[in-house]
PDB file of N, CA, C and O in Angstrom:
ATOM      1  N   UNK A   1     -14.572   1.044 -20.020  1.00  0.00           N
ATOM      2  CA  UNK A   1     -13.461   0.286 -20.104  1.00  0.00           C
ATOM      3  C   UNK A   1     -12.195   0.939 -21.373  1.00  0.00           C
ATOM      4  O   UNK A   1     -12.545   1.479 -22.423  1.00  0.00           O
ATOM      5  N   UNK A   2     -11.065   0.774 -21.054  1.00  0.00           N
ATOM      6  CA  UNK A   2     -10.030   1.513 -21.833  1.00  0.00           C
ATOM      7  C   UNK A   2      -9.369   0.717 -22.188  1.00  0.00           C
ATOM      8  O   UNK A   2      -9.071  -0.371 -21.696  1.00  0.00           O
ATOM      9  N   UNK A   3      -8.891   1.541 -23.696  1.00  0.00           N
ATOM     10  CA  UNK A   3      -8.049   0.675 -24.863  1.00  0.00           C
ATOM     11  C   UNK A   3      -6.891   1.100 -24.703  1.00  0.00           C
ATOM     12  O   UNK A   3      -6.790   2.326 -24.737  1.00  0.00           O
ATOM     13  N   UNK A   4      -5.708   0.356 -24.492  1.00  0.00           N
ATOM     14  CA  UNK A   4      -4.711   0.880 -24.332  1.00  0.00           C
ATOM     15  C   UNK A   4      -3.565  -0.067 -25.667  1.00  0.00           C
ATOM     16  O   UNK A   4      -3.903  -1.163 -26.113  1.00  0.00           O
ATOM     17  N   UNK A   5      -2.278   0.634 -26.090  1.00  0.00           N
ATOM     18  CA  UNK A   5      -1.648  -0.358 -27.073  1.00  0.00           C
ATOM     19  C   UNK A   5      -0.322  -0.511 -26.535  1.00  0.00           C
ATOM     20  O   UNK A   5       0.406   0.329 -26.007  1.00  0.00           O
ATOM     21  N   UNK A   6      -0.126  -1.825 -26.781  1.00  0.00           N
ATOM     22  CA  UNK A   6       1.113  -2.856 -26.731  1.00  0.00           C
ATOM     23  C   UNK A   6       2.326  -2.321 -27.326  1.00  0.00           C
ATOM     24  O   UNK A   6       2.402  -2.730 -28.484  1.00  0.00           O
ATOM     25  N   UNK A   7       3.332  -1.555 -27.005  1.00  0.00           N
ATOM     26  CA  UNK A   7       4.638  -1.472 -27.069  1.00  0.00           C
ATOM     27  C   UNK A   7       5.421  -2.682 -27.943  1.00  0.00           C
ATOM     28  O   UNK A   7       4.792  -3.687 -28.274  1.00  0.00           O
ATOM     29  N   UNK A   8       6.779  -2.516 -28.276  1.00  0.00           N
ATOM     30  CA  UNK A   8       7.128  -3.407 -29.326  1.00  0.00           C
ATOM     31  C   UNK A   8       7.840  -4.199 -27.807  1.00  0.00           C
ATOM     32  O   UNK A   8       7.813  -5.426 -27.893  1.00  0.00           O
ATOM     33  N   UNK A   9       8.409  -3.693 -26.567  1.00  0.00           N
ATOM     34  CA  UNK A   9       8.408  -4.344 -25.453  1.00  0.00           C
ATOM     35  C   UNK A   9       7.643  -5.512 -25.161  1.00  0.00           C
ATOM     36  O   UNK A   9       8.042  -6.539 -24.613  1.00  0.00           O
ATOM     37  N   UNK A  10       6.484  -5.240 -25.592  1.00  0.00           N
ATOM     38  CA  UNK A  10       5.287  -5.646 -24.469  1.00  0.00           C
ATOM     39  C   UNK A  10       4.644  -4.984 -23.295  1.00  0.00           C
ATOM     40  O   UNK A  10       3.928  -5.498 -22.435  1.00  0.00           O
ATOM     41  N   UNK A  11       5.044  -3.715 -23.426  1.00  0.00           N
ATOM     42  CA  UNK A  11       4.452  -2.745 -22.128  1.00  0.00           C
ATOM     43  C   UNK A  11       3.507  -2.169 -22.559  1.00  0.00           C
ATOM     44  O   UNK A  11       3.454  -1.967 -23.772  1.00  0.00           O
ATOM     45  N   UNK A  12       2.431  -1.709 -21.675  1.00  0.00           N
ATOM     46  CA  UNK A  12       1.505  -1.167 -21.925  1.00  0.00           C
ATOM     47  C   UNK A  12       1.760   0.155 -20.598  1.00  0.00           C
ATOM     48  O   UNK A  12       2.575   0.177 -19.676  1.00  0.00           O
ATOM     49  N   UNK A  13       0.957   0.905 -20.895  1.00  0.00           N
ATOM     50  CA  UNK A  13       0.367   2.573 -20.125  1.00  0.00           C
ATOM     51  C   UNK A  13      -0.736   2.106 -19.306  1.00  0.00           C
ATOM     52  O   UNK A  13      -1.737   1.781 -19.944  1.00  0.00           O
ATOM     53  N   UNK A  14      -0.796   1.984 -17.921  1.00  0.00           N
ATOM     54  CA  UNK A  14      -2.253   1.983 -17.460  1.00  0.00           C
ATOM     55  C   UNK A  14      -2.594   3.553 -17.157  1.00  0.00           C
ATOM     56  O   UNK A  14      -1.805   4.452 -16.864  1.00  0.00           O
ATOM     57  N   UNK A  15      -3.878   3.601 -17.303  1.00  0.00           N
ATOM     58  CA  UNK A  15      -4.275   5.118 -17.388  1.00  0.00           C
ATOM     59  C   UNK A  15      -4.103   5.768 -15.751  1.00  0.00           C
ATOM     60  O   UNK A  15      -4.057   5.161 -14.681  1.00  0.00           O
ATOM     61  N   UNK A  16      -4.040   7.058 -16.007  1.00  0.00           N
ATOM     62  CA  UNK A  16      -3.545   7.616 -14.963  1.00  0.00           C
ATOM     63  C   UNK A  16      -4.622   7.709 -14.061  1.00  0.00           C
ATOM     64  O   UNK A  16      -4.332   7.387 -12.909  1.00  0.00           O
ATOM     65  N   UNK A  17      -5.985   8.119 -14.296  1.00  0.00           N
ATOM     66  CA  UNK A  17      -7.187   7.827 -13.407  1.00  0.00           C
ATOM     67  C   UNK A  17      -6.871   6.226 -12.545  1.00  0.00           C
ATOM     68  O   UNK A  17      -6.632   6.314 -11.341  1.00  0.00           O
ATOM     69  N   UNK A  18      -6.876   5.248 -12.991  1.00  0.00           N
ATOM     70  CA  UNK A  18      -6.688   4.163 -12.820  1.00  0.00           C
ATOM     71  C   UNK A  18      -5.410   3.788 -11.659  1.00  0.00           C
ATOM     72  O   UNK A  18      -5.514   3.170 -10.599  1.00  0.00           O
ATOM     73  N   UNK A  19      -4.472   4.267 -12.146  1.00  0.00           N
ATOM     74  CA  UNK A  19      -3.247   4.341 -10.959  1.00  0.00           C
ATOM     75  C   UNK A  19      -2.931   5.146  -9.970  1.00  0.00           C
ATOM     76  O   UNK A  19      -2.060   5.012  -9.111  1.00  0.00           O
ATOM     77  N   UNK A  20      -3.821   6.137 -10.171  1.00  0.00           N
ATOM     78  CA  UNK A  20      -4.187   7.330  -9.057  1.00  0.00           C
ATOM     79  C   UNK A  20      -5.127   6.640  -8.202  1.00  0.00           C
ATOM     80  O   UNK A  20      -4.954   6.792  -6.992  1.00  0.00           O
ATOM     81  N   UNK A  21      -6.385   5.686  -8.703  1.00  0.00           N
ATOM     82  CA  UNK A  21      -7.320   5.191  -7.711  1.00  0.00           C
ATOM     83  C   UNK A  21      -6.639   4.153  -6.735  1.00  0.00           C
ATOM     84  O   UNK A  21      -6.761   3.945  -5.528  1.00  0.00           O
ATOM     85  N   UNK A  22      -5.823   3.544  -7.801  1.00  0.00           N
ATOM     86  CA  UNK A  22      -5.269   2.246  -6.698  1.00  0.00           C
ATOM     87  C   UNK A  22      -3.700   2.800  -6.590  1.00  0.00           C
ATOM     88  O   UNK A  22      -2.883   1.886  -6.705  1.00  0.00           O
ATOM     89  N   UNK A  23      -3.210   3.926  -6.420  1.00  0.00           N
ATOM     90  CA  UNK A  23      -2.177   4.099  -5.761  1.00  0.00           C
ATOM     91  C   UNK A  23      -0.584   3.208  -6.150  1.00  0.00           C
ATOM     92  O   UNK A  23       0.310   2.716  -5.463  1.00  0.00           O
ATOM     93  N   UNK A  24      -0.922   3.381  -8.009  1.00  0.00           N
ATOM     94  CA  UNK A  24       0.040   2.955  -8.331  1.00  0.00           C
ATOM     95  C   UNK A  24       1.077   3.762  -8.660  1.00  0.00           C
ATOM     96  O   UNK A  24       0.589   4.385  -9.603  1.00  0.00           O
ATOM     97  N   UNK A  25       2.234   4.192  -8.512  1.00  0.00           N
ATOM     98  CA  UNK A  25       3.315   4.853  -9.275  1.00  0.00           C
ATOM     99  C   UNK A  25       4.389   4.264  -9.160  1.00  0.00           C
ATOM    100  O   UNK A  25       4.471   3.170  -8.601  1.00  0.00           O
ATOM    101  N   UNK A  26       5.485   4.946  -9.714  1.00  0.00           N
ATOM    102  CA  UNK A  26       6.925   4.277 -10.548  1.00  0.00           C
ATOM    103  C   UNK A  26       7.333   3.290  -8.900  1.00  0.00           C
ATOM    104  O   UNK A  26       7.364   3.631  -7.717  1.00  0.00           O
ATOM    105  N   UNK A  27       7.600   1.913  -9.661  1.00  0.00           N
ATOM    106  CA  UNK A  27       7.994   1.094  -8.834  1.00  0.00           C
ATOM    107  C   UNK A  27       7.069   0.245  -8.080  1.00  0.00           C
ATOM    108  O   UNK A  27       7.437  -0.663  -7.335  1.00  0.00           O
ATOM    109  N   UNK A  28       5.785   0.596  -8.316  1.00  0.00           N
ATOM    110  CA  UNK A  28       5.065  -0.058  -7.727  1.00  0.00           C
ATOM    111  C   UNK A  28       5.037  -1.899  -8.388  1.00  0.00           C
ATOM    112  O   UNK A  28       5.117  -2.097  -9.601  1.00  0.00           O
ATOM    113  N   UNK A  29       4.929  -2.937  -7.504  1.00  0.00           N
ATOM    114  CA  UNK A  29       4.744  -4.074  -7.679  1.00  0.00           C
ATOM    115  C   UNK A  29       3.267  -4.428  -8.448  1.00  0.00           C
ATOM    116  O   UNK A  29       2.179  -3.930  -8.158  1.00  0.00           O
ATOM    117  N   UNK A  30       3.495  -5.254  -9.327  1.00  0.00           N
ATOM    118  CA  UNK A  30       1.908  -5.881  -9.594  1.00  0.00           C
ATOM    119  C   UNK A  30       2.111  -7.274 -10.317  1.00  0.00           C
ATOM    120  O   UNK A  30       2.977  -7.618 -11.122  1.00  0.00           O
ATOM    121  N   UNK A  31       1.060  -7.956  -9.786  1.00  0.00           N
ATOM    122  CA  UNK A  31       1.074  -9.400 -10.396  1.00  0.00           C
ATOM    123  C   UNK A  31       0.504  -9.754 -11.418  1.00  0.00           C
ATOM    124  O   UNK A  31      -0.597  -9.205 -11.456  1.00  0.00           O
ATOM    125  N   UNK A  32       0.745 -10.650 -12.626  1.00  0.00           N
ATOM    126  CA  UNK A  32      -0.294 -10.600 -13.501  1.00  0.00           C
ATOM    127  C   UNK A  32      -0.416 -12.069 -13.964  1.00  0.00           C
ATOM    128  O   UNK A  32       0.461 -12.915 -13.790  1.00  0.00           O
ATOM    129  N   UNK A  33      -1.420 -12.244 -14.479  1.00  0.00           N
ATOM    130  CA  UNK A  33      -2.006 -13.552 -14.595  1.00  0.00           C
ATOM    131  C   UNK A  33      -3.123 -13.732 -15.632  1.00  0.00           C
ATOM    132  O   UNK A  33      -4.076 -12.976 -15.821  1.00  0.00           O
ATOM    133  N   UNK A  34      -2.859 -14.749 -16.197  1.00  0.00           N
ATOM    134  CA  UNK A  34      -4.121 -15.350 -17.313  1.00  0.00           C
ATOM    135  C   UNK A  34      -5.048 -16.131 -16.714  1.00  0.00           C
ATOM    136  O   UNK A  34      -4.896 -17.061 -15.922  1.00  0.00           O
ATOM    137  N   UNK A  35      -6.404 -15.470 -17.355  1.00  0.00           N
ATOM    138  CA  UNK A  35      -7.293 -16.643 -16.816  1.00  0.00           C
ATOM    139  C   UNK A  35      -8.554 -16.529 -17.974  1.00  0.00           C
ATOM    140  O   UNK A  35      -9.196 -15.483 -18.063  1.00  0.00           O
ATOM    141  N   UNK A  36      -8.861 -17.771 -18.899  1.00  0.00           N
ATOM    142  CA  UNK A  36      -9.630 -17.668 -19.841  1.00  0.00           C
ATOM    143  C   UNK A  36      -9.643 -16.747 -21.058  1.00  0.00           C
ATOM    144  O   UNK A  36     -10.500 -16.435 -21.885  1.00  0.00           O
ATOM    145  N   UNK A  37      -8.223 -16.395 -20.829  1.00  0.00           N
ATOM    146  CA  UNK A  37      -8.194 -15.494 -22.371  1.00  0.00           C
ATOM    147  C   UNK A  37      -8.465 -13.915 -21.925  1.00  0.00           C
ATOM    148  O   UNK A  37      -8.695 -13.056 -22.776  1.00  0.00           O
ATOM    149  N   UNK A  38      -8.410 -13.600 -20.396  1.00  0.00           N
ATOM    150  CA  UNK A  38      -7.963 -12.402 -20.177  1.00  0.00           C
ATOM    151  C   UNK A  38      -6.796 -11.907 -19.158  1.00  0.00           C
ATOM    152  O   UNK A  38      -6.734 -12.512 -18.087  1.00  0.00           O
ATOM    153  N   UNK A  39      -5.995 -11.007 -19.363  1.00  0.00           N
ATOM    154  CA  UNK A  39      -5.352 -10.660 -18.343  1.00  0.00           C
ATOM    155  C   UNK A  39      -5.757  -9.836 -17.301  1.00  0.00           C
ATOM    156  O   UNK A  39      -6.274  -8.728 -17.436  1.00  0.00           O
ATOM    157  N   UNK A  40      -5.449 -10.541 -16.011  1.00  0.00           N
ATOM    158  CA  UNK A  40      -5.578 -10.038 -14.901  1.00  0.00           C
ATOM    159  C   UNK A  40      -4.382  -9.256 -14.092  1.00  0.00           C
ATOM    160  O   UNK A  40      -3.407  -9.948 -13.798  1.00  0.00           O
ATOM    161  N   UNK A  41      -4.373  -8.142 -13.781  1.00  0.00           N
ATOM    162  CA  UNK A  41      -3.693  -7.470 -13.034  1.00  0.00           C
ATOM    163  C   UNK A  41      -3.845  -6.961 -11.570  1.00  0.00           C
ATOM    164  O   UNK A  41      -4.780  -6.188 -11.363  1.00  0.00           O
ATOM    165  N   UNK A  42      -3.120  -7.268 -10.641  1.00  0.00           N
ATOM    166  CA  UNK A  42      -3.224  -7.118  -8.966  1.00  0.00           C
ATOM    167  C   UNK A  42      -2.260  -6.163  -8.810  1.00  0.00           C
ATOM    168  O   UNK A  42      -1.122  -6.299  -9.260  1.00  0.00           O
ATOM    169  N   UNK A  43      -2.648  -5.173  -8.183  1.00  0.00           N
ATOM    170  CA  UNK A  43      -1.205  -4.387  -7.689  1.00  0.00           C
ATOM    171  C   UNK A  43      -1.112  -4.827  -6.217  1.00  0.00           C
ATOM    172  O   UNK A  43      -2.002  -5.268  -5.490  1.00  0.00           O
ATOM    173  N   UNK A  44       0.212  -4.592  -5.956  1.00  0.00           N
ATOM    174  CA  UNK A  44       0.534  -5.353  -4.267  1.00  0.00           C
ATOM    175  C   UNK A  44       0.307  -4.041  -3.623  1.00  0.00           C
ATOM    176  O   UNK A  44       0.643  -2.975  -4.138  1.00  0.00           O
ATOM    177  N   UNK A  45      -0.494  -4.205  -2.049  1.00  0.00           N
ATOM    178  CA  UNK A  45      -1.078  -2.993  -1.741  1.00  0.00           C
ATOM    179  C   UNK A  45       0.660  -2.600  -0.974  1.00  0.00           C
ATOM    180  O   UNK A  45       1.594  -3.377  -0.777  1.00  0.00           O
ATOM    181  N   UNK A  46       0.560  -1.158  -0.701  1.00  0.00           N
ATOM    182  CA  UNK A  46       1.576  -0.916   0.136  1.00  0.00           C
ATOM    183  C   UNK A  46       0.938  -1.089   1.497  1.00  0.00           C
ATOM    184  O   UNK A  46      -0.234  -0.834   1.774  1.00  0.00           O
ATOM    185  N   UNK A  47       1.904  -1.576   2.336  1.00  0.00           N
ATOM    186  CA  UNK A  47       2.129  -1.715   3.623  1.00  0.00           C
ATOM    187  C   UNK A  47       2.210  -0.820   4.565  1.00  0.00           C
ATOM    188  O   UNK A  47       3.388  -0.690   4.898  1.00  0.00           O
ATOM    189  N   UNK A  48       1.123   0.228   5.469  1.00  0.00           N
ATOM    190  CA  UNK A  48       1.353   1.287   6.152  1.00  0.00           C
ATOM    191  C   UNK A  48       2.360   0.831   6.770  1.00  0.00           C
ATOM    192  O   UNK A  48       3.369   1.535   6.737  1.00  0.00           O
ATOM    193  N   UNK A  49       2.416  -0.416   7.492  1.00  0.00           N
ATOM    194  CA  UNK A  49       3.193  -0.532   8.689  1.00  0.00           C
ATOM    195  C   UNK A  49       4.759  -0.371   8.493  1.00  0.00           C
ATOM    196  O   UNK A  49       5.475   0.150   9.348  1.00  0.00           O
ATOM    197  N   UNK A  50       5.235  -0.882   7.248  1.00  0.00           N
ATOM    198  CA  UNK A  50       6.442  -0.851   6.376  1.00  0.00           C
ATOM    199  C   UNK A  50       7.114   0.378   6.728  1.00  0.00           C
ATOM    200  O   UNK A  50       8.287   0.463   7.088  1.00  0.00           O
ATOM    201  N   UNK A  51       5.978   1.679   6.548  1.00  0.00           N
ATOM    202  CA  UNK A  51       6.385   2.861   6.428  1.00  0.00           C
ATOM    203  C   UNK A  51       7.220   3.052   7.998  1.00  0.00           C
ATOM    204  O   UNK A  51       8.102   3.902   8.132  1.00  0.00           O
ATOM    205  N   UNK A  52       6.834   2.221   9.017  1.00  0.00           N
ATOM    206  CA  UNK A  52       7.270   2.534  10.319  1.00  0.00           C
ATOM    207  C   UNK A  52       8.801   2.210  10.369  1.00  0.00           C
ATOM    208  O   UNK A  52       9.588   2.887  11.030  1.00  0.00           O
ATOM    209  N   UNK A  53       9.092   1.337   9.766  1.00  0.00           N
ATOM    210  CA  UNK A  53      10.254   0.712   9.856  1.00  0.00           C
ATOM    211  C   UNK A  53      11.200   1.413  10.214  1.00  0.00           C
ATOM    212  O   UNK A  53      11.278   2.376   9.449  1.00  0.00           O
ATOM    213  N   UNK A  54      12.248   1.446  11.261  1.00  0.00           N
ATOM    214  CA  UNK A  54      12.880   1.935  11.610  1.00  0.00           C
ATOM    215  C   UNK A  54      12.929   3.446  12.760  1.00  0.00           C
ATOM    216  O   UNK A  54      13.727   3.943  13.555  1.00  0.00           O
ATOM    217  N   UNK A  55      11.436   3.754  12.193  1.00  0.00           N
ATOM    218  CA  UNK A  55      11.085   5.012  13.144  1.00  0.00           C
ATOM    219  C   UNK A  55      11.304   5.011  14.863  1.00  0.00           C
ATOM    220  O   UNK A  55      11.535   6.066  15.453  1.00  0.00           O
ATOM    221  N   UNK A  56      11.211   3.807  15.520  1.00  0.00           N
ATOM    222  CA  UNK A  56      11.134   3.417  17.257  1.00  0.00           C
ATOM    223  C   UNK A  56      12.386   2.538  17.072  1.00  0.00           C
ATOM    224  O   UNK A  56      12.375   1.495  17.726  1.00  0.00           O
ATOM    225  N   UNK A  57      13.539   2.788  16.243  1.00  0.00           N
ATOM    226  CA  UNK A  57      14.796   2.114  16.407  1.00  0.00           C
ATOM    227  C   UNK A  57      15.632   2.269  17.687  1.00  0.00           C
ATOM    228  O   UNK A  57      16.238   3.323  17.881  1.00  0.00           O
ATOM    229  N   UNK A  58      15.681   1.352  18.482  1.00  0.00           N
ATOM    230  CA  UNK A  58      16.973   1.936  19.676  1.00  0.00           C
ATOM    231  C   UNK A  58      15.535   2.408  21.079  1.00  0.00           C
ATOM    232  O   UNK A  58      15.762   3.053  22.103  1.00  0.00           O
ATOM    233  N   UNK A  59      14.611   2.023  20.792  1.00  0.00           N
ATOM    234  CA  UNK A  59      13.535   2.186  21.728  1.00  0.00           C
ATOM    235  C   UNK A  59      12.667   1.031  21.813  1.00  0.00           C
ATOM    236  O   UNK A  59      12.522   0.275  20.852  1.00  0.00           O
ATOM    237  N   UNK A  60      12.044   0.853  22.999  1.00  0.00           N
ATOM    238  CA  UNK A  60      11.109  -0.189  23.494  1.00  0.00           C
ATOM    239  C   UNK A  60       9.911   0.085  22.797  1.00  0.00           C
ATOM    240  O   UNK A  60       9.222   0.959  23.324  1.00  0.00           O
ATOM    241  N   UNK A  61       9.417  -0.477  21.633  1.00  0.00           N
ATOM    242  CA  UNK A  61       7.927   0.021  21.623  1.00  0.00           C
ATOM    243  C   UNK A  61       6.963  -0.740  22.062  1.00  0.00           C
ATOM    244  O   UNK A  61       5.832  -0.268  21.950  1.00  0.00           O
ATOM    245  N   UNK A  62       7.041  -1.520  22.413  1.00  0.00           N
ATOM    246  CA  UNK A  62       6.324  -1.996  23.695  1.00  0.00           C
ATOM    247  C   UNK A  62       5.918  -1.301  24.922  1.00  0.00           C
ATOM    248  O   UNK A  62       4.790  -1.400  25.407  1.00  0.00           O
ATOM    249  N   UNK A  63       6.982  -0.513  25.466  1.00  0.00           N
ATOM    250  CA  UNK A  63       6.944   0.565  25.924  1.00  0.00           C
ATOM    251  C   UNK A  63       6.232   1.732  26.053  1.00  0.00           C
ATOM    252  O   UNK A  63       5.554   2.287  26.918  1.00  0.00           O
ATOM    253  N   UNK A  64       6.635   1.956  24.807  1.00  0.00           N
ATOM    254  CA  UNK A  64       6.224   3.357  24.358  1.00  0.00           C
ATOM    255  C   UNK A  64       4.681   2.928  23.907  1.00  0.00           C
ATOM    256  O   UNK A  64       4.088   4.005  23.952  1.00  0.00           O
ATOM    257  N   UNK A  65       3.927   2.129  23.583  1.00  0.00           N
ATOM    258  CA  UNK A  65       2.664   1.717  23.444  1.00  0.00           C
ATOM    259  C   UNK A  65       1.512   1.818  24.649  1.00  0.00           C
ATOM    260  O   UNK A  65       0.430   2.405  24.687  1.00  0.00           O
ATOM    261  N   UNK A  66       2.356   0.827  25.804  1.00  0.00           N
ATOM    262  CA  UNK A  66       1.725   0.913  27.017  1.00  0.00           C
ATOM    263  C   UNK A  66       1.737   1.961  27.554  1.00  0.00           C
ATOM    264  O   UNK A  66       0.739   2.152  28.249  1.00  0.00           O
ATOM    265  N   UNK A  67       2.497   2.798  27.535  1.00  0.00           N
ATOM    266  CA  UNK A  67       2.606   4.431  27.755  1.00  0.00           C
ATOM    267  C   UNK A  67       1.430   5.157  27.174  1.00  0.00           C
ATOM    268  O   UNK A  67       0.598   5.758  27.854  1.00  0.00           O
ATOM    269  N   UNK A  68       1.422   5.066  25.975  1.00  0.00           N
ATOM    270  CA  UNK A  68       0.415   5.819  24.932  1.00  0.00           C
ATOM    271  C   UNK A  68      -0.978   5.272  25.444  1.00  0.00           C
ATOM    272  O   UNK A  68      -1.906   6.063  25.615  1.00  0.00           O
ATOM    273  N   UNK A  69      -1.127   3.908  25.691  1.00  0.00           N
ATOM    274  CA  UNK A  69      -2.303   3.608  26.343  1.00  0.00           C
ATOM    275  C   UNK A  69      -2.982   3.779  27.625  1.00  0.00           C
ATOM    276  O   UNK A  69      -4.176   3.758  27.921  1.00  0.00           O
ATOM    277  N   UNK A  70      -1.766   3.978  28.411  1.00  0.00           N
ATOM    278  CA  UNK A  70      -2.448   4.439  29.573  1.00  0.00           C
ATOM    279  C   UNK A  70      -2.678   6.029  29.662  1.00  0.00           C
ATOM    280  O   UNK A  70      -2.976   6.563  30.731  1.00  0.00           O
ATOM    281  N   UNK A  71      -2.519   6.739  28.474  1.00  0.00           N
ATOM    282  CA  UNK A  71      -2.639   8.263  28.626  1.00  0.00           C
ATOM    283  C   UNK A  71      -4.234   8.082  27.914  1.00  0.00           C
ATOM    284  O   UNK A  71      -5.191   8.628  28.463  1.00  0.00           O
ATOM    285  N   UNK A  72      -4.388   7.394  26.849  1.00  0.00           N
ATOM    286  CA  UNK A  72      -5.587   7.185  26.458  1.00  0.00           C
ATOM    287  C   UNK A  72      -7.074   6.693  27.407  1.00  0.00           C
ATOM    288  O   UNK A  72      -8.265   6.994  27.316  1.00  0.00           O
ATOM    289  N   UNK A  73      -6.190   5.700  28.418  1.00  0.00           N
ATOM    290  CA  UNK A  73      -7.426   5.361  29.239  1.00  0.00           C
ATOM    291  C   UNK A  73      -7.709   6.560  30.069  1.00  0.00           C
ATOM    292  O   UNK A  73      -8.910   6.797  30.197  1.00  0.00           O
ATOM    293  N   UNK A  74      -6.858   7.401  30.684  1.00  0.00           N
ATOM    294  CA  UNK A  74      -6.758   8.475  31.561  1.00  0.00           C
ATOM    295  C   UNK A  74      -7.837   9.224  31.023  1.00  0.00           C
ATOM    296  O   UNK A  74      -8.725   9.695  31.733  1.00  0.00           O
ATOM    297  N   UNK A  75      -7.779   9.368  29.607  1.00  0.00           N
ATOM    298  CA  UNK A  75      -8.734  10.495  28.875  1.00  0.00           C
ATOM    299  C   UNK A  75      -9.588  10.006  28.773  1.00  0.00           C
ATOM    300  O   UNK A  75     -10.553  10.738  28.990  1.00  0.00           O
ATOM    301  N   UNK A  76      -9.869   8.875  28.488  1.00  0.00           N
ATOM    302  CA  UNK A  76     -11.213   8.137  28.281  1.00  0.00           C
ATOM    303  C   UNK A  76     -11.893   7.944  29.572  1.00  0.00           C
ATOM    304  O   UNK A  76     -13.111   8.072  29.443  1.00  0.00           O
ATOM    305  N   UNK A  77     -11.537   7.695  30.707  1.00  0.00           N
ATOM    306  CA  UNK A  77     -11.934   7.726  32.343  1.00  0.00           C
ATOM    307  C   UNK A  77     -12.504   9.362  32.547  1.00  0.00           C
ATOM    308  O   UNK A  77     -13.656   9.560  32.934  1.00  0.00           O
ATOM    309  N   UNK A  78     -11.773  10.239  32.310  1.00  0.00           N
ATOM    310  CA  UNK A  78     -12.143  11.611  32.767  1.00  0.00           C
ATOM    311  C   UNK A  78     -13.273  12.038  31.790  1.00  0.00           C
ATOM    312  O   UNK A  78     -14.251  12.670  32.190  1.00  0.00           O
ATOM    313  N   UNK A  79     -13.126  11.723  30.678  1.00  0.00           N
ATOM    314  CA  UNK A  79     -14.580  12.194  29.883  1.00  0.00           C
ATOM    315  C   UNK A  79     -15.746  11.145  30.008  1.00  0.00           C
ATOM    316  O   UNK A  79     -16.837  11.367  29.482  1.00  0.00           O
TER     317      UNK A  79
END
């Protein structure tokens, strides 16, 4: 268990090992709640699908995925 100090503004610093382990970086969103006198911090997980936003803009994603699947099916059939 790590001890942290609360600033005048009520801010705390999450130790770097914990931040790295949980993927928390600048701008990360964290839910905070209190239960039975304890603070519970729950980081919002980054959605890897959101990183793809705009990647296939102007293309028909369904067609591209079906084409990739046909290629994969051929590879699997031949092996």
